[in-house]
PAZAPA-4460 file (N, C-alpha, C; in steps of 0.05 Angstrom, whole numbers, plus 32768, in hexadecimal, padded with zeros to 4 digits):
% residues 206
    n_x    n_y    n_z   ca_x   ca_y   ca_z    c_x    c_y    c_z   seq   type   mol
   8C14   8725   8AC6   8BFC   872C   8AD2   8C03   8740   8AE9     1      M     A
   8C1E   873F   8AF3   8C21   8751   8B0A   8C11   8768   8AFC     2      T     A
   8C12   8774   8AEB   8C0B   878F   8AE2   8BEA   8796   8AEF     3      N     A
   8BDF   8781   8AF0   8BC7   8777   8AF7   8BBC   877C   8B1C     4      Y     A
   8BCE   877D   8B27   8BD3   8779   8B3D   8BC9   878C   8B4C     5      R     A
   8BB6   878B   8B62   8B9E   87A4   8B6B   8BB2   87A7   8B7E     6      L     A
   8BAF   87C2   8B91   8BBB   87C6   8BA6   8BAE   87DB   8BB2     7      A     A
   8BAA   87D7   8BC9   8B98   87F0   8BE2   8BA1   8803   8BD4     8      V     A
   8BB9   880F   8BD1   8BC3   882B   8BD2   8BAE   8839   8BBC     9      A     A
   8BA9   8826   8BA6   8B91   8829   8B89   8B72   8834   8B99    10      Q     A
   8B6C   8828   8BA2   8B55   8828   8BA1   8B4B   883D   8BAE    11      L     A
   8B32   8841   8BA6   8B31   8864   8BAE   8B1A   8870   8BCB    12      P     A
   8B14   884B   8BD3   8AF8   8858   8BEB   8B05   8846   8BFD    13      T     A
   8B03   884E   8C1E   8B0C   883C   8C2E   8AFD   881E   8C2F    14      I     A
   8AE3   881D   8C18   8ADA   87F8   8C27   8AE5   87E8   8C14    15      K     A
   8AF5   87F5   8BFB   8B00   87EA   8BE5   8B19   87E9   8BEC    16      Q     A
   8B2A   87FD   8BFA   8B45   87E6   8C12   8B44   87E3   8C25    17      R     A
   8B2B   87DE   8C32   8B20   87C7   8C45   8B20   87A6   8C39    18      M     A
   8B11   87A8   8C1E   8B15   8794   8C1E   8B1F   8780   8C0B    19      A     A
   8B36   8794   8C03   8B52   8785   8BF3   8B60   877F   8C0D    20      L     A
   8B5A   878D   8C25   8B7B   8786   8C3E   8B6C   8771   8C48    21      R     A
   8B52   8769   8C47   8B42   8750   8C57   8B49   8737   8C41    22      V     A
   8B4F   873D   8C27   8B4C   8721   8C0A   8B7E   8726   8C1E    23      L     A
   8B82   8743   8C1C   8BA4   8730   8C21   8BA6   8730   8C3E    24      H     A
   8B97   873A   8C4E   8B9E   8724   8C67   8B98   8705   8C66    25      L     A
   8B85   86F7   8C52   8B7B   86DB   8C4E   8B91   86D1   8C3F    26      C     A
   8BAC   86EB   8C35   8BC1   86D4   8C2B   8BB9   86D6   8C03    27      G     A
   8BA4   86EC   8C04   8B96   86F2   8BEA   8BAA   8701   8BCE    28      W     A
   8BA9   86FD   8BC1   8BB3   8721   8BA8   8B99   8718   8B95    29      K     A
   8B94   8736   8B87   8B86   8734   8B76   8B84   8749   8B6D    30      M     A
   8B83   8738   8B4A   8B8C   874B   8B2C   8B7B   8748   8B23    31      L     A
   8B74   8769   8B10   8B5F   8774   8B08   8B5A   8785   8AF6    32      Y     A
   8B5F   877A   8ADF   8B5C   8788   8AC7   8B46   879F   8ABA    33      R     A
   8B3F   87BA   8AB2   8B16   87C0   8AB2   8B14   87AA   8A99    34      P     A
   8AF8   87AE   8A9C   8AE6   8798   8A94   8AE7   87B2   8A74    35      L     A
   8AEB   8795   8A58   8AE1   879B   8A42   8AC8   87AE   8A3D    36      P     A
   8ABE   87B4   8A4C   8A9F   87C3   8A43   8A84   87CC   8A5D    37      G     A
   8A6D   87D1   8A5B   8A65   87DA   8A72   8A50   87C0   8A72    38      P     A
   8A53   87AB   8A66   8A47   8799   8A69   8A4A   8774   8A58    39      R     A
   8A53   8763   8A6B   8A5A   874D   8A6A   8A57   8734   8A80    40      G     A
   8A64   8723   8A83   8A57   870A   8A90   8A7E   86FC   8AA2    41      I     A
   8A7B   8704   8AB7   8A8B   86F3   8ACC   8A86   86DF   8AC5    42      L     A
   8A94   86CA   8ABC   8A9B   86AC   8ABC   8AB1   86AB   8ADC    43      V     A
   8A9B   8698   8AEB   8AB4   8699   8B0D   8AB9   866E   8B03    44      V     A
   8AD3   866E   8B04   8AD6   8651   8AFB   8AF0   8651   8B09    45      Y     A
   8AF7   8638   8B17   8AE9   862B   8B1D   8AD9   8639   8B3F    46      P     A
   8ABD   8618   8B3D   8AAE   8623   8B57   8AAA   860E   8B63    47      H     A
   8ABD   860C   8B79   8ABF   85EE   8B8D   8AB5   85F2   8BA8    48      T     A
   8ABA   8603   8BB3   8AB2   85FE   8BD3   8A9F   8628   8BCD    49      S     A
   8A9A   8620   8BEC   8A92   8639   8BFE   8A9F   8655   8C00    50      N     A
   8ABB   864D   8C00   8ACA   865E   8C0C   8ACE   867C   8BE3    51      W     A
   8ABF   866C   8BD3   8ABF   867E   8BB8   8AB1   868D   8BC8    52      D     A
   8AA3   868D   8BCE   8A8E   86A0   8BDF   8A90   86BE   8BE1    53      F     A
   8AA3   86B4   8BF8   8AAD   86D3   8C0A   8AC5   86E0   8BFE    54      P     A
   8AD4   86D3   8BEC   8AED   86CE   8BD7   8AE7   86E9   8BC9    55      I     A
   8ACB   86DD   8BB5   8AC8   86EE   8BA5   8AB6   870A   8BAC    56      G     A
   8AA7   8707   8BBE   8A95   871F   8BD0   8AA6   8731   8BD2    57      L     A
   8AC1   872F   8BE0   8AD1   8740   8BED   8AE4   874D   8BD7    58      F     A
   8AF3   8732   8BC0   8AEE   874B   8BA4   8ADB   875B   8B96    59      G     A
   8ACA   875C   8B93   8AAF   8763   8B8C   8AAE   8774   8BA3    60      K     A
   8AAD   8779   8BA7   8ABA   8799   8BC1   8ACA   87A6   8BBC    61      W     A
   8AE1   8790   8BB7   8AFB   87A7   8BBE   8AF8   87B5   8BA2    62      A     A
   8AEF   87AD   8B91   8AEB   87B8   8B69   8ACF   87D0   8B6E    63      L     A
   8AC1   87D0   8B7C   8AB4   87DE   8B89   8A97   87DB   8B70    64      D     A
   8A88   87C8   8B58   8A86   87C0   8B45   8A68   87B4   8B48    65      L     A
   8A59   87C0   8B41   8A48   87AE   8B44   8A2F   8795   8B3A    66      P     A
   8A44   8784   8B3E   8A43   876C   8B2A   8A2A   8762   8B3A    67      F     A
   8A1D   8753   8B2B   8A07   8742   8B2D   8A0C   8726   8B28    68      R     A
   8A01   8711   8B35   8A03   86F9   8B32   89E2   86E8   8B34    69      W     A
   89DA   86D5   8B25   89C1   86C4   8B2D   89C1   86AD   8B35    70      L     A
   89B0   86A4   8B51   89A4   8693   8B5D   898C   8696   8B54    71      A     A
   8980   867A   8B63   896D   866E   8B5E   8953   868B   8B69    72      K     A
   893B   8685   8B6A   8926   8695   8B7E   8924   868F   8B97    73      D     A
   892B   866C   8B9B   891B   8670   8BB8   892F   8677   8BD5    74      T     A
   894F   867E   8BB7   8957   8692   8BD8   895E   86A7   8BDE    75      L     A
   8942   86B1   8BCF   8942   86CC   8BD1   892C   86D2   8BE0    76      F     A
   8918   86B8   8BE7   88FF   86B8   8BFC   88FF   86AF   8C11    77      R     A
   8922   86B5   8C15   8926   86A8   8C3F   8927   86C2   8C46    78      I     A
   8919   86C8   8C5C   8919   86E5   8C6B   8936   86F4   8C6E    79      P     A
   893B   8707   8C6D   895D   8716   8C75   896B   870A   8C5A    80      L     A
   8972   86F4   8C56   8986   86EE   8C41   897E   86F5   8C2F    81      L     A
   8964   86EF   8C21   8962   86FA   8C0C   8964   870F   8C02    82      G     A
   895D   872C   8C16   8967   873E   8C0A   898D   8748   8C14    83      K     A
   898F   8736   8C2F   89AA   8742   8C25   89B8   8733   8BFF    84      W     A
   89B0   871E   8C01   89B7   870F   8BE0   89B6   8728   8BCC    85      F     A
   8999   8731   8BC9   8999   874D   8BC2   89A3   8761   8BB7    86      L     A
   89AD   876F   8BD8   89B7   8783   8BD8   89DB   8780   8BCE    87      A     A
   89DD   8762   8BC7   89FB   8758   8BC0   89FA   8750   8B97    88      L     A
   89E5   8753   8B9B   89E7   875C   8B7B   89DD   8738   8B74    89      G     A
   89CD   872D   8B85   89BF   8717   8B7B   89A6   8720   8B6E    90      G     A
   89A7   8708   8B50   8985   8717   8B50   8984   86F8   8B47    91      Q     A
   8962   86F0   8B50   8952   86D6   8B3D   894C   86CE   8B39    92      P     A
   8957   86B2   8B36   8951   86B1   8B19   892C   868C   8B19    93      V     A
   8919   8690   8B0F   8907   867E   8B0E   8911   8664   8AF8    94      D     A
   891E   8650   8B0B   8927   863C   8AF9   8912   862B   8AE7    95      R     A
   88FB   862C   8AF3   88F4   861C   8AE9   88DE   8626   8AD0    96      S     A
   88EB   8639   8AC9   88DF   8659   8ABB   88FB   8654   8AA0    97      A     A
   88FC   863F   8A9D   8918   8645   8A81   8915   8658   8A6F    98      A     A
   8905   8653   8A62   88F3   8654   8A40   88FC   8670   8A3E    99      N     A
   8906   8678   8A2B   8911   8694   8A2B   8922   869B   8A3C   100      G     A
   8931   8698   8A52   8938   869E   8A67   8955   86B5   8A5E   101      M     A
   895F   86A9   8A4F   8979   86B8   8A47   8974   86C5   8A25   102      I     A
   8963   86CE   8A14   8957   86EA   8A06   8949   86FD   8A26   103      R     A
   8940   86FB   8A38   893E   8706   8A45   8953   8715   8A5A   104      A     A
   8964   8703   8A64   897D   8708   8A69   898E   8722   8A62   105      Q     A
   8992   8713   8A47   899C   8725   8A2F   898E   873F   8A2F   106      A     A
   8973   8742   8A2C   8969   875A   8A2A   896D   876D   8A3F   107      E     A
   8962   875C   8A5D   8973   8766   8A70   8984   877B   8A70   108      R     A
   899D   876D   8A70   89BB   876A   8A6C   89C0   878D   8A5C   109      M     A
   89B4   8789   8A3B   89B4   879F   8A2E   89A0   87BC   8A2D   110      N     A
   899C   87B3   8A43   897F   87C7   8A4A   8990   87E0   8A5A   111      A     A
   89A3   87D3   8A72   89B5   87DA   8A81   89CB   87ED   8A81   112      A     A
   89D4   8803   8A88   89E8   8814   8A78   8A09   8802   8A8B   113      P     A
   8A01   87F4   8AA7   8A1A   87E1   8AB4   8A09   87C8   8AAE   114      W     A
   8A12   87B2   8AA4   8A09   8794   8AB6   8A26   8780   8AA7   115      Y     A
   8A27   8776   8AC3   8A3E   875B   8ABC   8A35   8750   8AD1   116      W     A
   8A32   8736   8ACA   8A24   8724   8AD5   8A35   8707   8AD9   117      L     A
   8A32   8704   8AEB   8A48   86ED   8AF9   8A3E   86DE   8AF8   118      A     A
   8A4A   86BD   8AEC   8A42   86A9   8AE8   8A57   8698   8AE9   119      I     A
   8A4A   867C   8B07   8A60   865A   8B0E   8A59   864E   8AED   120      T     A
   8A5B   8647   8AE0   8A4D   8638   8AC8   8A55   861D   8AD1   121      P     A
   8A63   8617   8AEC   8A62   85F9   8AFC   8A44   85F8   8B04   122      E     A
   8A34   8609   8B0F   8A1F   8607   8B17   8A22   8609   8B2F   123      G     A
   8A2E   85E7   8B2F   8A3D   85DF   8B53   8A4E   85D9   8B5F   124      T     A
   8A4F   85DD   8B7C   8A6D   85D3   8B88   8A7D   85C1   8B78   125      R     A
   8A65   85A7   8B86   8A6A   858F   8B72   8A74   858E   8B55   126      G     A
   8A7B   8574   8B51   8A8C   8567   8B3F   8A74   8566   8B2B   127      Y     A
   8A71   8572   8B0F   8A60   856A   8AFC   8A72   856B   8ADD   128      R     A
   8A6B   8554   8AD2   8A85   854D   8ABF   8A7E   8565   8A9F   129      P     A
   8A72   8588   8AAB   8A73   8596   8A90   8A66   85AE   8AA3   130      H     A
   8A6C   85BD   8A91   8A67   85E4   8A99   8A3F   85DE   8A92   131      W     A
   8A38   85EE   8A97   8A19   85F3   8A8F   8A21   8609   8A7A   132      K     A
   8A0F   8609   8A63   8A0C   8617   8A52   8A09   8637   8A49   133      S     A
   89F3   8639   8A5E   89ED   8655   8A63   89FA   866A   8A5A   134      G     A
   8A0A   8672   8A60   8A24   8685   8A68   8A1F   868B   8A48   135      F     A
   8A37   866F   8A44   8A37   867C   8A1E   8A25   8683   8A0D   136      Y     A
   8A0E   867D   8A0F   89F1   867F   8A05   89E6   86A0   8A04   137      H     A
   89F0   86A3   8A29   89E3   86C1   8A25   89F9   86D5   8A27   138      L     A
   8A11   86C2   8A1D   8A21   86DA   8A0E   8A2C   86E0   89F0   139      A     A
   8A21   86CA   89E5   8A16   86D5   89CD   89F8   86E3   89CD   140      V     A
   89E1   86D8   89DB   89C7   86E6   89D6   89CD   870B   89D0   141      E     A
   89E1   8707   89F0   89EC   872E   89F6   89FF   8739   89DF   142      A     A
   8A0F   872A   89DB   8A18   8735   89C5   8A38   8745   89DE   143      K     A
   8A39   8734   89F4   8A4B   874F   8A15   8A62   8736   8A10   144      V     A
   8A79   873F   8A1C   8A93   8730   8A20   8A95   871B   8A30   145      P     A
   8AA2   870D   8A33   8AAE   86FA   8A5C   8ABF   8704   8A61   146      L     A
   8AB9   8700   8A81   8AD1   8707   8A87   8ADE   86EC   8AA1   147      C     A
   8AF0   86E4   8A97   8AF4   86D2   8A9E   8AFE   86C2   8ABD   148      L     A
   8AF1   86C1   8AD4   8B06   86C9   8AFA   8B01   86AF   8B01   149      V     A
   8B1A   86B0   8B0C   8B20   8699   8B19   8B2E   86A0   8B34   150      Y     A
   8B2F   868F   8B45   8B35   8688   8B5A   8B42   866A   8B69   151      M     A
   8B6C   8678   8B5E   8B78   866E   8B63   8B81   865E   8B79   152      D     A
   8B72   8646   8B8D   8B82   864E   8BAE   8B99   8646   8BB2   153      Y     A
   8BAC   8627   8B9F   8BC2   862A   8BA5   8BD5   8647   8BA7   154      P     A
   8BD2   8655   8B96   8BDA   866D   8B95   8BD6   868B   8B9B   155      N     A
   8BB6   8683   8BAE   8BA3   869D   8BB8   8BA4   86B6   8BA0   156      K     A
   8B9A   86A6   8B8C   8B94   86C3   8B7C   8B82   86C2   8B6E   157      V     A
   8B70   86DF   8B6E   8B63   86E0   8B72   8B5B   86FE   8B50   158      L     A
   8B58   86E8   8B34   8B5A   86FF   8B22   8B3E   86FA   8B0C   159      S     A
   8B43   8717   8B08   8B25   8723   8AF9   8B34   8734   8AE5   160      V     A
   8B43   8720   8ACB   8B59   872E   8AC3   8B51   8725   8A9F   161      T     A
   8B49   8712   8A99   8B47   8700   8A7B   8B31   8700   8A71   162      D     A
   8B28   871D   8A54   8B11   871E   8A4B   8B1A   8707   8A20   163      H     A
   8AFA   8702   8A26   8AF1   86F2   8A17   8AE6   86EF   8A07   164      V     A
   8AE2   86FE   89E7   8AC6   870A   89DF   8ABD   86EB   89CE   165      W     A
   8AA6   86D9   89D3   8AA6   86C1   89C9   8A9F   86D0   899E   166      L     A
   8A9F   86B7   8993   8AA3   86B4   897A   8A7E   86B0   896E   167      T     A
   8A6C   8697   8987   8A68   8685   8973   8A65   866F   8979   168      G     A
   8A84   8660   8967   8A8E   8651   8967   8AA0   863C   898A   169      D     A
   8A8A   862D   8988   8A8D   8616   89AA   8AA3   861E   89AA   170      Q     A
   8AB1   8602   899A   8AC9   85FA   8997   8AD8   8612   8996   171      E     A
   8AE7   861A   898F   8AF7   863D   898F   8AF9   8642   89AE   172      R     A
   8AD2   864E   89AC   8AD5   865B   89C8   8AE0   8654   89E3   173      D     A
   8AD5   8633   89E6   8ADD   862A   89FF   8AFB   8622   89FF   174      M     A
   8B08   8621   89EA   8B21   861A   89EA   8B32   8632   89F3   175      A     A
   8B22   864B   89E8   8B32   8668   89F7   8B33   866B   8A10   176      A     A
   8B17   8663   8A1E   8B15   865A   8A32   8B1C   8648   8A45   177      I     A
   8B2B   862F   8A40   8B3B   8617   8A4D   8B58   862A   8A52   178      R     A
   8B5B   863C   8A3C   8B7A   8649   8A3A   8B7B   8654   8A58   179      A     A
   8B6B   8668   8A4E   8B6E   867A   8A6B   8B75   866D   8A83   180      V     A
   8B5E   8660   8A8C   8B5E   8644   8AA5   8B6F   862D   8AB1   181      Y     A
   8B7C   862A   8A9A   8B95   8613   8A97   8BA3   8619   8AB4   182      D     A
   8B9F   8606   8AB8   8BB9   8602   8ADA   8BAA   8612   8AED   183      G     A
   8B91   861E   8AE8   8B81   862A   8AFD   8B7A   8619   8B1D   184      I     A
   8B79   8612   8B30   8B70   8602   8B40   8B5C   860D   8B58   185      Q     A
   8B45   8606   8B67   8B2E   860A   8B76   8B3A   85FE   8B8B   186      G     A
   8B35   860C   8BA1   8B36   85EE   8BB1   8B2E   85D3   8BB1   187      K     A
   8B1A   85CE   8BAD   8B15   85B9   8BA7   8B14   85AA   8B8B   188      H     A
   8B30   85A5   8B7E   8B2A   85A2   8B61   8B2D   858B   8B58   189      P     A
   8B28   8577   8B6C   8B14   8564   8B56   8AFB   856B   8B51   190      R     A
   8AEB   857D   8B61   8AD3   8585   8B5C   8AD0   8599   8B43   191      N     A
   8ADF   85A1   8B37   8ADE   85BA   8B22   8ADD   85A2   8B07   192      A     A
   8AC1   85B3   8AFE   8ABB   85A4   8ADD   8ACE   85A7   8ACC   193      A     A
   8ACE   8595   8AB7   8AE5   8595   8AA5   8AD1   85A6   8A93   194      P     A
   8AEA   85C5   8A8B   8AE0   85DB   8A6B   8AC7   85CF   8A53   195      I     A
   8AB3   85C2   8A54   8AA5   85B6   8A41   8A92   85C9   8A4C   196      V     A
   8A7B   85CE   8A35   8A5D   85D0   8A3E   8A47   85C0   8A38   197      L     A
   8A35   85BA   8A4C   8A26   859F   8A46   8A12   8598   8A2F   198      S     A
   8A15   85A8   8A18   8A10   85AD   8A01   8A14   85BC   89F0   199      E     A
   8A0C   85B5   89CE   8A12   85CD   89C4   89F2   85C6   89AB   200      R     A
   89F1   85EC   89A7   89DE   85F0   8995   89DA   85DD   8978   201      R     A
   89C1   85D5   896C   89C9   85CA   895D   89CD   85E4   893E   202      A     A
   89C0   85FA   8945   89BE   8612   8937   89C8   8624   8942   203      E     A
   89DB   8636   8935   89E6   8655   893C   89CF   865D   8947   204      P     A
   89D5   867C   8955   89C3   8691   8955   89BD   86A3   893F   205      R     A
   89B0   86AE   8934   89B5   86BF   8923   89C4   86E3   8929   206      N     A
***
């Protein structure tokens, strides 16, 4: 993984170099491997602290890639803060209208020339007994790869290097995901959810 370590001298713009320097000043190093295509899903795990957001944000600025992320639509109605979230790549979601949301999001992704979406499958910083399965079904529906992102707090490593193409076999796919995250710890390890999906589809998608 040392081959993937991002260095300030590699980065072409002042904004990128400043962002990476901030991470370095905080003791963090960043690993990056070029993404495997123009569209996909960034799975961010474990998500156990509010500190994950600024660390991830400086990582985004260091790469200077227009990653998007989903959040409940009510957050975007807050004056000024909502506009800031949009500028950071936030995309509002109406959670009360869940029917068809996966298919609509897949169509939105595939209609864009470049669309990488960051998702925290735990859905909360507190402990929960499983991952939400939306990221999985979206990746299968849109036929896009995953990039498994982690912030390993004990070693202060922000990694954007591991790519997984889902097969549709949930047991096999989740085993591959667990292998990548094995030994990775968030800021509050007790709050990390086990890497299992909340449910299984009765029938595979065509």
